[in-house]
C-alpha positions as CSV (number, residue, x, y, z in Angstrom):
1,M,0.0,-0.1,0.0
2,T,1.4,3.2,-1.0
3,F,1.5,6.5,1.4
4,T,-1.5,8.1,-0.9
5,E,-3.5,5.1,-0.6
6,T,-2.9,4.9,3.2
7,L,-3.9,8.7,3.6
8,N,-7.0,8.0,1.6
9,L,-8.0,5.0,3.8
10,Q,-7.4,7.2,7.0
11,T,-9.5,9.8,5.8
12,E,-12.3,7.4,5.0
13,L,-12.1,5.5,8.3
14,N,-12.1,9.1,10.1
15,I,-15.2,9.9,8.3
16,I,-16.8,6.4,9.2
17,T,-15.8,6.5,12.7
18,E,-17.1,10.1,13.3
19,D,-20.5,9.3,11.7
20,L,-20.8,5.9,13.7
21,G,-20.0,8.1,16.8
22,N,-22.5,10.7,16.1
23,Q,-25.1,8.0,15.7
24,I,-24.3,6.6,19.0
25,N,-24.5,9.8,20.6
26,C,-27.9,10.3,19.2
27,F,-29.3,7.8,21.6
28,E,-30.6,8.5,25.1
29,K,-28.2,8.7,28.0
30,N,-29.2,7.2,31.5
31,E,-28.9,9.4,34.7
32,L,-25.0,9.0,34.7
33,G,-24.7,10.5,31.2
34,M,-23.7,6.8,29.7
35,I,-25.4,5.3,26.9
36,S,-27.0,1.9,27.4
37,F,-25.5,-0.6,25.0
38,S,-28.0,-3.4,25.9
39,N,-30.3,-1.9,23.2
40,K,-29.4,-4.0,20.1
41,E,-29.7,-1.1,17.8
42,V,-27.0,0.8,20.0
43,G,-25.1,-2.4,20.5
44,S,-24.6,-3.1,16.6
45,I,-23.4,0.3,15.9
46,K,-21.1,0.1,18.8
47,I,-19.5,-3.0,17.5
48,L,-19.2,-1.6,14.0
49,F,-17.5,1.4,15.6
50,D,-15.1,-0.6,17.5
51,I,-14.2,-2.4,14.3
52,K,-13.6,0.7,12.2
53,F,-11.9,2.3,15.2
54,K,-9.3,-0.6,15.5
55,E,-8.9,-0.5,11.7
56,L,-8.0,3.6,12.0
57,Q,-5.6,2.7,14.8
58,K,-3.7,0.1,12.5
59,V,-3.9,2.6,9.5
60,N,-2.5,5.3,11.9
61,K,0.4,3.2,13.2
62,S,1.3,2.3,9.7
63,L,1.5,5.8,8.9
64,T,3.9,6.7,11.6
65,S,6.2,3.7,11.4
66,N,6.1,2.8,7.5
67,F,5.8,6.4,6.1
68,K,7.7,8.3,8.9
69,K,9.3,10.9,6.4
70,E,6.5,11.2,4.1
71,Y,3.9,11.6,6.9
72,K,6.1,14.2,8.6
73,E,6.4,16.3,5.4
74,Y,2.6,15.8,4.9
75,R,1.9,17.1,8.4
76,L,4.3,20.1,8.0
77,A,2.6,21.2,4.7
78,K,-0.9,21.0,6.2
79,R,0.4,23.1,9.1
80,K,1.8,25.7,6.8
81,L,-1.5,26.0,4.8
82,R,-3.5,26.4,8.0
83,Y,-1.5,29.0,9.7
84,N,-0.4,31.1,6.5
85,N,-3.9,31.7,5.5
């Protein structure tokens, strides 16, 4: 897998996990502010979230270990864009 493919996969997984997290947060919370995962619908979304989040962690680890130089340059370029505008 190339650096750009890995970045694209990271972006895709970020979008998926953010969407699943928002879906989970839409459910009613108990008196402690926690969401009950005993509901099958919430539980299935949580399982999918956990799977995708674990994939995202693996991709992030791959980026930092396999593409250390490219990822550092990518982050620096991204920072320059953010702070120069």
